[in-house]
C-alpha positions as CSV (number, residue, x, y, z in Angstrom):
1,M,88.0,154.3,-47.1
2,K,90.7,157.0,-47.3
3,A,91.7,158.6,-50.6
4,V,95.0,157.5,-52.2
5,S,96.9,158.8,-55.2
6,I,96.3,157.2,-58.6
7,S,99.9,155.7,-58.5
8,A,98.9,153.8,-55.3
9,I,95.9,152.1,-56.9
10,R,96.1,148.5,-58.2
11,N,93.2,147.1,-60.2
12,I,93.7,143.3,-60.3
13,G,91.8,140.1,-61.0
14,I,92.3,136.6,-59.6
15,I,92.1,134.2,-62.6
16,A,92.5,130.4,-62.9
17,H,91.1,127.1,-63.8
18,I,88.2,125.8,-61.7
19,D,89.3,124.5,-58.3
20,A,92.8,126.0,-58.5
21,G,92.0,128.0,-55.3
22,K,91.1,131.5,-56.6
23,T,88.4,132.2,-54.1
24,T,90.4,130.8,-51.2
25,V,93.3,133.2,-52.2
26,S,90.8,136.1,-52.4
27,E,89.4,135.2,-49.0
28,R,92.9,135.2,-47.5
29,I,93.7,138.6,-49.1
30,L,90.6,140.0,-47.4
31,F,91.6,138.6,-44.1
32,Y,95.2,139.7,-44.1
33,T,94.4,143.2,-45.3
34,G,91.9,143.6,-42.5
35,R,88.8,143.8,-44.8
36,E,87.4,140.7,-43.1
37,H,88.0,139.6,-39.5
38,Q,87.5,135.9,-40.0
39,L,88.5,133.5,-42.7
40,G,85.8,132.6,-45.2
41,E,85.9,129.0,-46.6
42,V,84.6,127.9,-50.0
43,H,84.0,124.3,-48.8
44,E,81.9,125.5,-45.8
45,G,79.9,128.0,-47.9
46,T,81.1,130.9,-45.9
47,A,83.3,132.6,-48.6
48,T,82.6,136.4,-48.7
49,M,83.3,136.6,-52.5
50,D,81.0,133.7,-53.3
51,Y,77.9,135.4,-51.9
52,L,75.2,134.0,-54.3
53,E,73.2,131.1,-52.9
54,E,74.0,129.1,-56.0
55,E,77.7,129.6,-55.5
56,Q,77.6,128.5,-51.9
57,Q,75.6,125.4,-52.7
58,R,77.9,124.4,-55.6
59,G,81.2,125.5,-54.1
60,I,82.2,127.3,-57.3
61,T,82.3,131.0,-58.4
62,I,79.6,131.9,-60.9
63,T,79.8,135.7,-61.0
64,A,82.8,138.0,-60.7
65,A,82.7,139.7,-57.3
66,A,84.5,143.0,-56.7
67,T,86.0,144.3,-53.5
68,T,88.4,147.0,-52.3
69,C,91.1,146.6,-49.6
70,E,94.4,148.2,-48.6
71,W,97.9,146.9,-48.3
72,D,101.1,148.8,-47.5
73,G,99.5,152.2,-48.3
74,H,98.0,151.0,-51.6
75,R,94.4,150.5,-52.5
76,I,93.7,147.2,-54.2
77,N,90.5,146.9,-56.3
78,L,90.2,143.2,-56.6
79,I,87.8,141.1,-58.8
80,D,87.5,137.3,-58.1
81,T,86.6,135.7,-61.4
82,P,85.0,132.3,-62.1
83,G,87.0,129.4,-63.3
84,H,84.3,127.4,-65.1
85,V,84.3,127.8,-68.9
86,D,80.5,128.4,-68.9
87,F,81.1,131.7,-67.2
88,T,84.0,132.9,-69.3
89,A,82.2,136.2,-70.0
90,E,82.7,137.2,-66.4
91,V,86.5,136.8,-66.9
92,E,86.5,138.6,-70.2
93,R,84.7,141.7,-69.1
94,S,86.7,141.8,-65.8
95,L,90.0,141.7,-67.7
96,R,88.8,144.4,-70.0
97,V,88.9,146.9,-67.2
98,L,91.8,145.6,-65.0
99,D,95.4,146.6,-65.1
100,G,97.0,143.5,-63.7
101,A,96.1,139.9,-62.7
102,V,97.1,137.1,-60.3
103,G,97.0,133.7,-62.0
104,V,96.5,130.8,-59.6
105,F,97.8,127.4,-60.5
106,C,97.4,124.0,-58.7
107,G,100.7,122.7,-57.5
108,V,99.7,119.2,-58.5
109,A,98.0,119.7,-61.9
110,G,100.0,122.8,-63.0
111,V,98.5,124.5,-66.1
112,E,95.0,123.2,-66.9
113,A,92.7,123.8,-69.8
114,Q,90.9,126.9,-68.4
115,S,94.2,128.2,-67.2
116,E,95.3,128.5,-70.8
117,T,92.0,130.2,-71.7
118,V,92.1,132.9,-69.1
119,W,95.8,133.5,-69.8
120,R,95.1,134.1,-73.5
121,Q,92.3,136.5,-72.4
122,A,94.7,138.5,-70.3
123,S,97.3,138.4,-73.0
124,R,94.8,139.9,-75.5
125,Y,94.5,143.0,-73.2
126,R,98.3,143.0,-72.5
127,I,97.8,142.7,-68.8
128,P,100.9,142.1,-66.6
129,R,100.5,139.1,-64.3
130,V,101.9,137.5,-61.2
131,A,101.5,133.7,-60.9
132,F,100.9,131.8,-57.6
133,V,101.5,128.1,-57.5
134,N,98.9,127.0,-54.8
135,K,98.3,123.7,-52.9
136,L,101.9,122.8,-52.4
137,D,100.9,120.9,-49.3
138,R,99.0,118.3,-51.3
139,V,100.3,114.9,-52.3
140,G,101.9,115.0,-55.7
141,A,102.6,118.7,-55.6
142,D,105.7,119.7,-57.5
143,F,106.6,123.4,-57.8
144,A,109.3,122.9,-60.5
145,R,106.9,120.8,-62.6
146,A,104.2,123.5,-62.3
147,V,106.6,126.2,-63.4
148,E,107.7,124.1,-66.4
149,S,104.1,123.5,-67.4
150,M,103.6,127.3,-67.5
151,R,106.6,127.7,-69.7
152,K,105.4,125.0,-72.1
153,R,101.6,125.6,-72.2
154,L,101.1,129.3,-71.7
155,P,101.7,131.3,-74.9
156,G,104.3,134.0,-74.4
157,C,104.8,133.3,-70.7
158,V,108.3,133.5,-69.3
159,P,107.9,132.3,-65.7
160,V,110.6,133.4,-63.2
161,P,110.4,132.1,-59.6
162,F,110.5,134.9,-57.0
163,T,110.1,132.4,-54.2
164,L,111.0,128.7,-53.7
165,P,109.3,126.2,-51.5
166,I,110.8,124.9,-48.3
167,G,109.8,121.2,-48.0
168,S,107.2,119.5,-50.2
169,E,103.8,118.0,-49.8
170,K,102.9,117.5,-46.1
171,D,106.3,118.8,-45.1
172,F,105.8,122.1,-47.0
173,C,106.4,124.8,-44.3
174,G,107.6,128.0,-45.9
175,V,109.4,129.7,-48.7
176,F,112.7,131.2,-49.7
177,D,112.1,134.9,-50.6
178,L,114.7,135.3,-53.5
179,V,114.4,139.1,-53.6
180,A,115.2,139.5,-49.9
181,M,117.2,136.3,-49.7
182,E,115.3,135.3,-46.5
183,A,113.4,132.3,-45.3
184,V,109.7,133.0,-44.5
185,H,107.6,130.9,-42.2
186,W,103.9,131.4,-41.1
187,D,102.5,130.8,-37.7
188,E,99.7,128.3,-37.8
189,A,98.2,129.3,-34.4
190,S,97.5,132.8,-35.7
191,Q,96.1,131.5,-39.0
192,G,99.2,132.8,-40.9
193,V,98.9,136.4,-39.6
194,E,102.3,136.2,-37.8
195,M,105.2,135.7,-40.2
196,T,108.9,135.2,-39.3
197,R,111.8,136.1,-41.5
198,R,115.4,135.1,-41.2
199,P,118.5,135.3,-43.4
200,L,119.2,132.2,-45.5
201,T,121.9,129.9,-44.1
202,E,125.0,129.3,-46.2
203,E,123.5,126.0,-47.4
204,E,120.2,127.5,-48.3
205,A,121.8,130.4,-50.1
206,L,123.7,127.9,-52.2
207,E,120.5,126.1,-53.0
208,A,118.8,129.4,-54.1
209,A,121.9,130.8,-55.9
210,D,120.8,129.9,-59.4
211,A,117.3,131.2,-59.0
212,R,118.6,134.5,-57.5
213,Q,121.1,134.9,-60.3
214,R,118.2,134.5,-62.8
215,L,116.4,137.3,-60.9
216,E,119.3,139.6,-61.3
217,E,119.7,138.7,-65.0
218,V,116.1,139.7,-65.8
219,A,116.2,142.8,-63.6
220,S,119.2,144.1,-65.5
221,D,117.6,143.5,-68.9
222,G,117.1,146.7,-70.8
223,D,119.2,148.9,-68.4
224,D,122.8,149.4,-69.5
225,A,124.1,150.3,-66.0
226,L,122.5,147.3,-64.4
227,T,123.6,145.0,-67.2
228,E,127.2,146.2,-66.7
229,K,127.0,145.5,-63.0
230,F,125.5,142.0,-63.6
231,L,128.2,141.1,-66.2
232,N,130.9,142.2,-63.8
233,G,129.6,140.0,-61.0
234,V,128.5,143.0,-58.9
235,A,125.4,142.3,-56.8
236,L,122.4,144.5,-57.4
237,T,121.1,146.5,-54.5
238,R,117.6,145.7,-53.2
239,E,116.2,148.9,-54.9
240,E,117.9,148.2,-58.2
241,L,116.6,144.6,-58.2
242,V,113.0,145.5,-57.4
243,G,113.0,148.4,-59.9
244,G,114.5,146.3,-62.6
245,L,112.0,143.4,-62.0
246,R,109.1,145.9,-62.0
247,R,110.2,147.2,-65.4
248,S,110.4,143.6,-66.8
249,V,107.0,142.7,-65.5
250,L,105.3,145.9,-66.9
251,A,107.0,145.2,-70.2
252,L,105.5,141.7,-70.2
253,R,109.0,140.2,-70.5
254,I,108.5,138.0,-67.4
255,T,105.9,136.6,-65.1
256,P,106.9,136.4,-61.4
257,V,106.0,133.1,-59.8
258,L,105.3,132.8,-56.1
259,C,104.3,129.7,-54.2
260,G,102.4,128.5,-51.1
261,T,99.1,127.0,-49.9
262,A,96.3,129.5,-49.4
263,L,94.1,127.0,-47.6
264,R,96.9,126.5,-45.0
265,N,97.5,130.2,-44.8
266,K,101.0,130.3,-46.3
267,G,102.3,132.6,-49.0
268,V,99.4,135.0,-49.4
269,Q,101.1,138.1,-47.9
270,L,103.9,137.7,-50.5
271,I,101.2,137.9,-53.2
272,L,100.1,141.2,-51.8
273,D,103.7,142.5,-51.7
274,A,104.2,141.4,-55.3
275,V,101.0,143.1,-56.4
276,V,102.0,146.5,-55.0
277,R,105.7,146.2,-56.1
278,Y,105.4,144.8,-59.6
279,L,101.9,145.2,-61.0
280,P,101.0,148.5,-62.7
281,S,99.0,151.4,-61.3
282,P,96.5,153.1,-63.8
283,V,99.2,155.7,-64.6
284,D,101.6,153.0,-65.6
285,M,99.3,151.7,-68.3
286,P,99.3,153.3,-71.8
287,A,96.5,155.8,-72.7
288,V,93.3,154.1,-73.9
289,E,92.2,155.1,-77.4
290,A,88.5,156.1,-77.8
291,H,86.4,156.8,-80.9
292,V,85.0,160.3,-81.2
293,I,81.3,160.3,-82.0
294,G,79.8,163.3,-83.8
295,G,81.1,166.8,-84.4
296,K,84.0,167.8,-86.6
297,E,86.2,165.0,-85.1
298,D,83.6,162.2,-85.8
299,G,85.4,158.9,-86.4
300,S,88.8,160.0,-85.2
301,M,90.6,158.6,-82.2
302,S,91.2,160.4,-78.9
303,P,93.5,159.3,-76.1
304,V,92.0,158.8,-72.6
305,Q,94.5,159.4,-69.8
306,A,94.3,158.4,-66.1
307,D,93.8,162.1,-65.2
308,P,91.2,163.1,-62.5
309,K,91.1,166.6,-63.9
310,G,90.1,165.6,-67.4
311,Q,86.6,165.0,-68.9
312,F,84.9,162.0,-67.2
313,V,85.1,158.8,-69.3
314,G,84.1,155.4,-67.9
315,L,83.3,152.0,-69.2
316,A,80.2,150.0,-67.9
317,F,81.4,146.4,-67.8
318,K,78.9,144.6,-65.6
319,I,75.2,145.0,-64.7
320,I,73.4,143.5,-61.7
321,S,69.7,143.6,-61.3
322,D,68.7,144.9,-57.8
323,K,65.3,145.7,-56.3
324,H,66.7,149.1,-55.2
325,G,67.9,150.0,-58.7
326,D,70.2,148.1,-61.1
327,L,73.9,148.3,-60.2
328,T,76.2,149.2,-63.1
329,F,79.9,148.6,-62.5
330,V,82.1,151.3,-64.0
331,R,85.8,151.6,-64.5
332,V,86.7,155.3,-64.4
333,Y,89.4,155.8,-67.0
334,Q,89.5,159.6,-66.9
335,G,88.1,162.5,-64.8
336,R,85.8,162.2,-61.8
337,L,82.4,160.5,-61.5
338,E,80.3,162.3,-58.9
339,S,77.1,161.2,-57.2
340,G,74.2,163.1,-58.7
341,A,76.1,164.0,-61.9
342,Q,74.5,163.9,-65.4
343,V,76.4,161.7,-67.9
344,Y,76.0,160.7,-71.5
345,N,75.7,157.2,-72.8
346,A,77.8,157.1,-76.0
347,R,75.8,154.3,-77.5
348,T,72.3,155.8,-77.0
349,Q,73.6,159.4,-77.1
350,K,71.2,160.1,-74.2
351,V,71.6,161.8,-70.9
352,E,71.3,159.8,-67.7
353,R,71.8,160.7,-64.0
354,V,74.0,158.9,-61.6
355,S,72.1,158.9,-58.3
356,H,74.6,157.0,-56.2
357,V,78.2,155.9,-56.4
358,Y,79.4,152.9,-54.3
359,L,82.6,151.0,-53.5
360,M,81.7,147.3,-53.6
361,H,82.6,144.6,-51.1
362,A,81.1,141.5,-52.7
363,A,77.3,141.9,-51.9
364,S,77.7,144.9,-49.6
365,R,78.3,148.5,-50.7
366,E,79.9,151.7,-49.3
367,A,78.5,155.0,-50.5
368,Q,80.9,157.5,-52.0
369,E,80.6,161.1,-53.0
370,S,82.8,160.6,-56.1
371,A,85.3,158.3,-57.7
372,D,88.5,159.5,-59.5
373,A,90.2,158.1,-62.5
374,G,91.7,154.7,-61.9
375,N,88.9,153.4,-59.6
376,I,86.3,150.7,-60.1
377,V,82.9,151.5,-58.6
378,A,79.2,150.6,-58.9
379,V,76.6,153.2,-59.7
380,V,72.8,153.4,-59.5
381,G,70.8,155.4,-62.0
382,L,72.0,154.3,-65.5
383,R,68.7,152.8,-66.7
384,T,69.7,152.0,-70.3
385,A,73.3,151.0,-69.9
386,V,74.4,147.6,-71.0
387,T,77.8,145.8,-70.8
388,G,80.3,147.6,-72.9
389,D,78.7,151.1,-73.0
390,T,80.9,154.1,-72.6
391,I,79.7,156.8,-70.1
392,C,81.0,160.3,-70.6
393,G,80.8,163.7,-68.9
394,K,80.2,167.0,-70.7
395,G,82.5,167.4,-73.7
396,K,83.4,165.1,-76.5
397,L,81.2,162.0,-76.9
398,L,83.7,159.1,-76.7
399,S,83.4,155.4,-77.2
400,L,85.9,152.9,-75.7
401,E,86.5,149.4,-77.1
402,R,83.8,147.0,-76.0
403,P,84.7,143.6,-74.5
404,S,84.1,140.8,-77.0
405,F,82.2,137.6,-76.0
406,P,82.0,134.1,-77.6
407,E,79.0,132.8,-79.5
408,C,76.4,130.8,-77.5
409,V,76.9,127.0,-78.2
410,I,73.8,125.5,-76.5
411,S,70.1,126.1,-76.4
412,R,67.0,124.9,-74.6
413,R,63.3,125.4,-75.1
414,I,61.5,126.9,-72.1
415,E,57.8,127.1,-71.4
416,P,56.0,128.8,-68.5
417,R,54.0,126.5,-66.2
418,T,51.1,128.9,-65.5
419,V,49.5,131.9,-67.2
420,A,51.0,134.2,-64.5
421,D,54.4,132.8,-65.3
422,K,53.9,133.4,-69.0
423,D,53.3,137.1,-68.4
424,R,56.5,137.5,-66.5
425,L,58.8,135.1,-68.3
426,A,59.9,137.3,-71.2
427,E,60.4,140.2,-68.8
428,V,62.7,138.2,-66.5
429,L,64.6,136.7,-69.5
430,A,65.2,140.3,-70.7
431,R,66.6,141.3,-67.3
432,I,68.9,138.3,-67.2
433,A,70.1,139.0,-70.8
434,R,70.9,142.6,-69.9
435,E,73.1,141.3,-67.1
436,D,74.7,138.4,-69.0
437,P,76.1,139.1,-72.5
438,T,76.5,135.4,-73.2
439,F,72.8,134.6,-72.6
440,R,70.1,135.4,-75.1
441,F,66.6,134.3,-75.9
442,Q,64.2,134.4,-78.9
443,Q,60.8,133.1,-79.9
444,D,60.7,130.2,-82.4
445,D,58.6,131.6,-85.3
446,E,57.2,128.1,-86.2
447,T,56.2,126.8,-82.7
448,G,55.9,130.1,-80.8
449,Q,58.1,128.6,-78.0
450,L,60.8,130.6,-76.3
451,V,64.4,129.3,-76.8
452,I,67.2,130.3,-74.4
453,Y,70.9,130.2,-75.5
454,G,74.0,130.0,-73.4
455,M,77.6,128.8,-73.0
456,G,76.9,125.3,-71.6
457,E,74.6,123.0,-69.6
458,L,75.7,124.5,-66.3
459,H,75.2,128.1,-67.5
460,L,71.6,127.5,-68.5
461,E,70.9,125.4,-65.4
462,V,72.1,128.3,-63.2
463,I,69.9,130.7,-65.1
464,T,66.8,128.6,-64.8
465,N,67.4,128.1,-61.1
466,R,67.8,131.8,-60.7
467,M,64.5,132.5,-62.5
468,T,62.7,130.4,-59.9
469,R,64.6,131.4,-56.8
470,D,65.2,135.2,-57.5
471,F,62.3,136.1,-59.7
472,G,59.6,133.5,-58.7
473,V,59.0,132.3,-62.3
474,N,58.3,128.6,-62.8
475,A,59.1,127.2,-66.2
476,S,59.6,123.8,-67.8
477,V,63.0,123.5,-69.6
478,G,63.7,121.1,-72.5
479,Q,66.7,119.0,-73.2
480,P,69.9,120.8,-74.2
481,R,70.5,121.3,-77.9
482,V,73.5,122.3,-80.0
483,A,73.4,125.8,-81.3
484,Y,74.2,125.1,-84.9
485,R,75.1,128.0,-87.2
486,Q,75.5,128.7,-90.9
487,R,78.5,130.3,-92.6
488,L,79.0,131.7,-96.1
489,K,81.3,129.8,-98.5
490,S,82.2,132.7,-100.8
491,A,81.3,136.2,-101.7
492,A,78.4,137.4,-103.8
493,T,76.7,140.6,-104.9
494,V,73.1,141.0,-105.8
495,T,70.6,143.8,-106.6
496,H,67.1,143.2,-105.2
497,R,64.1,145.3,-106.1
498,F,61.0,145.2,-103.9
499,A,57.8,146.7,-105.3
500,R,54.3,146.2,-104.1
501,Q,51.2,148.0,-105.2
502,T,48.0,147.4,-103.2
503,G,46.0,150.3,-104.4
504,G,46.9,153.8,-103.4
505,K,50.3,154.3,-101.9
506,G,52.6,151.3,-102.6
507,L,56.0,150.0,-101.4
508,F,59.2,150.4,-103.3
509,A,62.9,149.9,-102.5
510,E,66.0,148.7,-104.3
511,V,69.2,147.5,-102.6
512,Q,72.5,146.5,-104.0
513,L,74.3,144.3,-101.5
514,R,77.5,142.4,-101.3
515,V,78.1,139.6,-98.7
516,E,81.3,137.8,-97.9
517,P,82.7,135.5,-95.2
518,G,84.3,137.3,-92.3
519,K,87.1,136.2,-90.1
520,P,86.1,133.5,-87.5
521,G,84.7,135.1,-84.5
522,S,84.2,138.5,-86.2
523,G,80.4,138.3,-86.0
524,F,78.3,140.5,-88.2
525,T,80.1,143.4,-89.8
526,W,78.3,146.2,-91.7
527,A,79.6,148.8,-94.1
528,N,77.9,151.4,-96.3
529,L,79.8,152.3,-99.5
530,S,76.8,153.6,-101.4
531,A,77.0,157.0,-103.0
532,Q,75.4,159.8,-101.0
533,G,71.7,160.3,-101.9
534,V,71.0,157.0,-103.8
535,I,69.2,155.9,-100.6
536,P,67.9,158.7,-98.3
537,R,69.8,158.9,-95.0
538,E,66.6,158.2,-93.0
539,F,66.2,154.8,-94.6
540,L,69.8,153.6,-94.1
541,P,69.2,152.2,-90.5
542,S,66.2,150.2,-91.9
543,V,68.5,148.7,-94.5
544,E,71.1,147.6,-91.9
545,S,68.3,146.3,-89.6
546,G,66.8,144.2,-92.5
547,V,70.2,142.6,-93.3
548,R,71.0,141.9,-89.6
549,G,67.5,140.4,-89.1
550,A,67.9,138.1,-92.1
551,A,71.3,136.9,-90.9
552,R,69.9,136.1,-87.5
553,S,66.9,134.3,-88.9
554,G,69.2,132.2,-91.1
555,L,68.4,130.2,-94.3
556,D,66.9,126.9,-95.0
557,Y,67.3,125.4,-91.5
558,G,66.8,128.6,-89.6
559,Y,70.3,128.7,-88.1
560,E,71.9,132.1,-87.7
561,V,74.5,133.1,-90.3
562,I,77.6,134.2,-88.5
563,D,81.0,135.7,-89.3
564,V,79.6,137.6,-92.3
565,R,80.6,141.0,-93.8
566,A,77.7,142.8,-95.5
567,T,78.3,145.9,-97.6
568,L,75.7,148.2,-99.1
569,L,76.9,149.3,-102.5
570,G,73.9,151.2,-103.9
571,G,70.1,151.2,-104.5
572,A,67.2,153.3,-105.6
573,F,64.1,154.8,-104.0
574,H,60.7,156.3,-105.0
575,D,59.6,159.7,-103.9
576,V,56.2,158.5,-102.8
577,D,56.3,154.7,-102.3
578,S,59.6,154.3,-100.4
579,N,59.7,154.2,-96.6
580,E,61.5,152.4,-93.8
581,V,59.3,149.2,-94.1
582,A,60.0,148.9,-97.8
583,F,63.8,149.1,-97.3
584,N,63.7,146.8,-94.3
585,I,61.9,144.1,-96.3
586,C,64.0,144.7,-99.5
587,A,67.3,144.5,-97.5
588,S,66.2,141.2,-95.8
589,M,65.4,139.7,-99.2
590,A,68.6,141.0,-100.7
591,F,70.6,139.2,-98.0
592,Q,68.8,135.9,-98.6
593,D,69.5,136.2,-102.3
594,A,73.1,137.1,-101.8
595,A,73.7,134.3,-99.2
596,K,72.2,131.7,-101.5
597,A,74.3,132.9,-104.3
598,A,77.4,132.7,-102.1
599,G,76.5,129.3,-100.8
600,V,76.2,128.4,-97.1
601,E,77.3,125.5,-94.9
602,V,75.9,124.4,-91.6
603,I,78.6,124.5,-88.8
604,E,78.7,123.1,-85.3
605,P,80.6,124.1,-82.1
606,I,83.8,122.1,-81.5
607,M,85.0,121.9,-78.0
608,R,88.6,121.5,-76.7
609,L,88.3,118.6,-74.2
610,E,91.0,117.8,-71.7
611,V,90.8,114.6,-69.8
612,T,93.1,113.6,-66.9
613,T,92.9,109.9,-66.2
614,P,95.0,107.2,-64.4
615,P,97.0,105.2,-67.0
616,E,94.9,102.0,-66.5
617,Y,91.8,103.8,-67.9
618,M,93.4,105.7,-70.7
619,S,92.6,103.2,-73.5
620,G,89.0,103.1,-72.6
621,V,88.7,106.9,-72.5
622,I,90.4,107.2,-75.9
623,G,88.1,104.5,-77.4
624,D,85.1,106.4,-76.0
625,L,86.3,109.7,-77.4
626,N,86.8,108.1,-80.9
627,A,83.2,106.9,-80.8
628,R,82.2,110.5,-80.1
629,R,83.8,111.8,-83.3
630,A,86.7,113.3,-81.4
631,Q,90.1,114.1,-82.8
632,I,93.0,113.5,-80.4
633,Q,95.3,116.5,-80.5
634,N,97.8,115.6,-77.7
635,L,98.5,112.7,-75.5
636,D,100.8,113.0,-72.5
637,T,101.6,109.7,-70.8
638,S,104.7,111.0,-69.0
639,T,102.6,112.1,-66.0
640,N,100.3,110.3,-63.7
641,P,97.4,111.0,-64.3
642,C,97.8,111.0,-68.1
643,I,96.5,114.0,-70.0
644,I,94.4,113.6,-73.2
645,E,93.6,116.7,-75.3
646,A,91.0,116.3,-78.0
647,D,88.7,118.3,-80.2
648,V,85.1,116.9,-80.1
649,P,81.7,118.2,-81.4
650,L,79.6,119.6,-78.6
651,A,76.7,117.4,-79.7
652,E,78.7,114.3,-78.7
653,V,79.6,115.3,-75.1
654,F,76.2,116.1,-73.4
655,G,76.3,114.2,-70.2
656,Y,80.0,113.3,-70.5
657,A,80.6,113.8,-66.8
658,T,78.6,110.7,-66.0
659,A,80.3,108.7,-68.7
660,V,83.9,109.5,-67.8
661,R,83.3,108.8,-64.1
662,S,81.7,105.5,-65.0
663,M,84.7,104.5,-67.2
664,S,87.3,105.3,-64.6
665,Q,85.5,104.4,-61.3
666,G,85.3,108.1,-60.6
667,R,89.0,108.7,-60.8
668,A,89.2,110.6,-64.2
669,A,88.3,114.3,-64.5
670,Y,87.8,116.6,-67.5
671,S,87.4,120.2,-68.5
672,M,86.0,121.7,-71.7
673,E,86.0,125.0,-73.5
674,P,84.6,126.2,-76.9
675,R,87.3,126.1,-79.6
676,L,85.8,126.8,-83.0
677,Y,82.9,126.2,-85.3
678,A,83.5,123.6,-88.1
679,P,81.3,122.2,-90.9
680,V,79.0,119.3,-89.8
681,S,79.8,115.8,-91.0
682,A,77.9,114.2,-93.8
683,Q,76.0,112.0,-91.3
684,V,74.8,115.0,-89.3
685,M,73.9,116.9,-92.5
686,A,71.7,114.0,-93.6
687,R,69.9,114.0,-90.2
688,L,69.4,117.8,-90.6
689,E,67.9,117.3,-94.0
690,A,65.7,114.5,-92.8
691,G,64.4,116.8,-90.0
692,E,65.8,114.5,-87.2
693,I,67.7,117.5,-85.7
694,L,65.7,120.6,-84.9
């Protein structure tokens, strides 16, 4: 693939709720850009971007797939992300390294639950977006209603139509391009490759006048000269309009809204035009701030610019196990990454060698000699890299912000079926955990069984299927269980002394520790405020390790203590009897003492559940939700189907898919996402104390 300037690169992701048509849009993009020579279809299992066997069988995207294509002299690095909430980590780490996104919305359902989630994720990284209202050929599709749902339900979204549909439902046949003021139609015989454009008729121009005026209004925003022209009723030129709209999109003031039907091959080329016109190149994005590690500037911040001549800085955002060597996906933020180069891992502070650099096209790869700033590539040779690691060239050791991931909410016990499987099980689980930051496993200290943790039933089901299919490990998996947690109620400070004399050299350590509740979602935060020398520097990592280990092990019921801030205030040591083991044990005991003094509560994951149901089944669905300890948050009966939003404990919705289908004769549907952790009810607490819940 030929080289392009950084300003001609677009790093974008396709984001949406499940079944909104993300992968179909991606497949059409590959077809119309010439990357693929035939259309891949999700429902036929032939989609290029859904290359995993599990994805083809289920008809859903499970892992984010990357590809590179060209349009109008621009290189588009595209990532097709999953829509199912169980795989939200794939969306999170993709958005962390992208500059723009295309949000796909169903023309019938409009904004759905997972649409809101991925939109918030993109907003957190301040990513400009283009919206595409898809499936306008379906019965019940309504473009205006879909745009209005974006305005109401997406925080901070100001949707502005750039195209309007011609016809509706089965009569949908094209769009009005409001920028060019032309009608656009696609030739069905050529699968949409051939497009025809014509000027709007007088009647059509009158129909589009208000929407066109809105475009000119937002284009002139922030530019005095254009504002004056707009207020004086002088039409903006095409260049002025496009330039003004681009500035508004990059400033996150508006979201362009396009429309079409990807499955029927209408509207996709206009998405590509919008991507190259309005979404940012790497040089349009502000410099990324990185932490300096070591040296005189240790702890300070250093800007990382999209400059191919600077020191190489990249972020490893995805790992894929491969028999020919693990693939590490890297966004190059600065400098140039060359095949065969030695690089530094900022986390491990060790040198590694990049043996190969590839441009990816789903499961296939194209070898490259190098990759400049602004590009997204996969490399082989980084043996110790994990998701979120910063990779640097010679110079300052820099660390970029890591993507953050939600807590696991579900667990299952897993047992190997044979002795041979037992030997390989832990190794395979470790490989999967390295790839997937929302999957983890640990051994139950009491039973010796392995427990796997994930984001939902489907997440763990896919992982166990993969263990058998890809790694040849057979295991028995138990029923899903809720991943209960514990949280501190208040702050407490303790001083714990650990001294043990067993004849000869003993063990001695003293730790003064303060613990306090952290912000929800903050995880474990560690700080050292002890005076220099009260605890020798070589023992400090053991202190932190002991505290972290105690928080993971939990108190009383063995549930991990989360969202806690622990601060080392002081301590004491003995010249002979103090060592790493003593301080590790002492710190662990200090945390347990402090946590008990602060008080702890058991908390459970609460899910945001959205049910769409025909009106005649609504009362039955609500009654069932009330029986599941749900709290109804919103009820919209103005639409058909009706929409019910509720917060419900995860423990109450295992197997909900079967229940809701049964109640509605298969006509209701639902989506669910983690919302927060909340204290368990008195009834659940009583069952915990009685040992009925493990």
